[in-house]
Phi, psi and omega in degrees: 000130181285136176248126176279143181295341178269003181278154182298327180297333181277335184250344192300306180296322176298317178297323182294307176307314181298321177291327176294311178293325175301316181298324175294320179292320179292317174303316178298324178296317179292320181290330181284336186249351182245115189306308183294335175286314175305319180276349186282344179066014174293123177307141173309317180301318177295315178300319176300313175300316177298321179297316180291327177293323178289321177299319183295320184287320180296318174298310178307317178295317177294326181267016176067035177099002178286144181280132180296319186276357179254015175282170183300325185300332176257022178081007178088348188215036185299322180303314177293324183291329173300317181289327176293317176300313180301312183300313182287320183296328173308307187287321179300315179299317178292320179299315175298320172306316185292323180291346184291129183293138172296133189263338183210158176280159182255137176279176179294319179294320180289322177304316180295325180290315176301315179303313180292329174300314178296317178294321178299317181301314178295317177298318179295319171299325179289321174307308181300316184296317179298310186290312184302312182294323179305312184296316185281336176294317177288328175300320181300331180284341185259313181264133180294131174063023173289144182276110186297334183268010181297337182297335181292346174294338182300308179292333177283322177286318178275303189281332185253339176094184190300319186293316179287331174298318183290317183302306181291320176297324178290315176301315175300323183290308184286322183265330183242006172080017177283094182301121177083019182300319178300307182294326177301310183294317179296322179294322178294320173302317179294319175301323181299309176306316179293322175298320177294322181283314180295309178300315179299317180296317179300314181301310180299323178293325174298315184292319178300316179302324181272005176060034177277339180222164174245151183273118179289154178277108180297336183277357177274120177275132180286125178278120183277134176277155185297323180289345175283326183274322180211118180289162185288334182267005176283160170294154184295152180297323180232084171263211176291337171229136182306140179299321178295326176298323177293323179293316178294331176293319180294320182297309185288329177296315175300320185290321174305315176302312179303316177296324177295315184294319178295323175299315180301307178299321178292332174291316182286330179228084184301322184288345183251016185300313181300318181292323178299308180293335177291339179263029182302325180291323184289316176299321180293323178295314180302310186287325175297317178303318175299323177299312183298323178297313179299318184295317179295325179289319184286332177285324176300320183274006180063018181277322176254117189275332186244153178277120180270344182267121178254120181301319182298309185287321175300319176296325183285323179295313181299319177301316181299312183294318175294321178297311178297329176297314182296306182297325177291314180301322181283319177299333183282350180295136177248101185301326182293333181282350183253016187301333182258002186248351189303319180301315177298319181295321178293319179296316180298316176303313182289313176301315176307313180292314186290319183292323176297317187291319184280327179291311182296323178304309181300309184295318183292328177296319186279316190273332189227058182297336184284334177212053188292325184291314177297317178295321174300312183298314180293324182290313184293318180300317179290324187274359174238344178227250173224178179304322181292328178290329175291324181288328180291321180287320181299318176306332178291334184242343180217067187304330185265356186052050178285339179272165177280004187292326178298310179298323179299323179296325182283312181286343185286359185297324189287306175300326179294319177293319181297307183286333184274346180303322177302326183291330177296320181293325179292334177295333177279333180280330186308318177293332184274319181224071182301320181292316179298315177305317183300314182289324180293321178299321177293317174298322181289320177296317180294323177296312183299320178289333178291321175298316179300313183293322174299315179300316181301313182296317178299314183296320184291318177298313178300319179301317181291320178295322177296329180285327174294000000 
């Protein structure tokens, strides 16, 4: 079918992305010029998404229930496009993060701290999962036809972010009849960002009141050195092909391969297709890691002379995709679909915030005594928002990243994926066996804390030996 360039189908997606980016610019303008927003630590992408959500709700009320994002300006199906963007941006952002070259080696002590960070991240997700499942199992006994496994979306919305909350919410909605499942997951994720911002601000104000920290000047721009932008062994910034184009090419090539792999696996296991496609980010990380291993081998053999992966540009690319994912995910929330769920969502949001705060606070004091405040902020931010939210909170107390907390956040992904993978499988089991899943989550949480306890005892014993 021929498409005219003046048709809405030719402009819908571009208009949608343009409006998402415009909301980010407007949100950034508000944050820079309104004092309480600047101090709130709410990520600009979250604020942008909330602004669009408000516009969409006002339009829906004025237009008698019509969807703002399904107008002709957005091609007539913008709501679905928002969900597609959220889904793909999650994996693309993770692929770009994976391609970032590692800057320094890990010592034995640092390896232990990274390992403990990964285990703590998984244990934090499990605390959220146990409490979330407990709440919705009880809610299902009170509310008619309520989806009893909805609570397992709490660790995905809080601990994994917008993309994963959408993935599993969509699976529960399409495969198991959870009406409004996608919106439920996205709303939980939005509550997570608010929990990170509000809880983080409260904690920082407590530290400031106790004079444990000083407030850095946000208006001072950090001057980047040339070696931070481009290392001496990297390809030139402007060669026969632009350096940014090369980075984007690697990211999208990996994602294309990822799509082929999922297509093949989905064909071999038709019943697991939804689960397989829910792991798009994980397949992307594994394939990108394989690319890095091959590149390292080729460079060692002197077959490839230059470093093609730019840490600086990959960080910018991942930041773009994550910002777009968050603003699109929040904008995709359909308030009307949640009219029967608000009491449960509010309870989940409050319990998720408080349990994460106190659990992470306790673990960080025990496991990271030398920099417990920095480790707490980065972990709490990550376990209620995203890794970038954790970094935002950390910058308030450690602007130069002089403590190992930032490195822990970067390197913890491997142990977190290894120990966290069973939880992904439990998310597939939850709709079929909710009570069994609840008890498995409890057992898994106990196991993770036993591992942390053993690590704590070993570290304490080694510390005593070193003093002797």
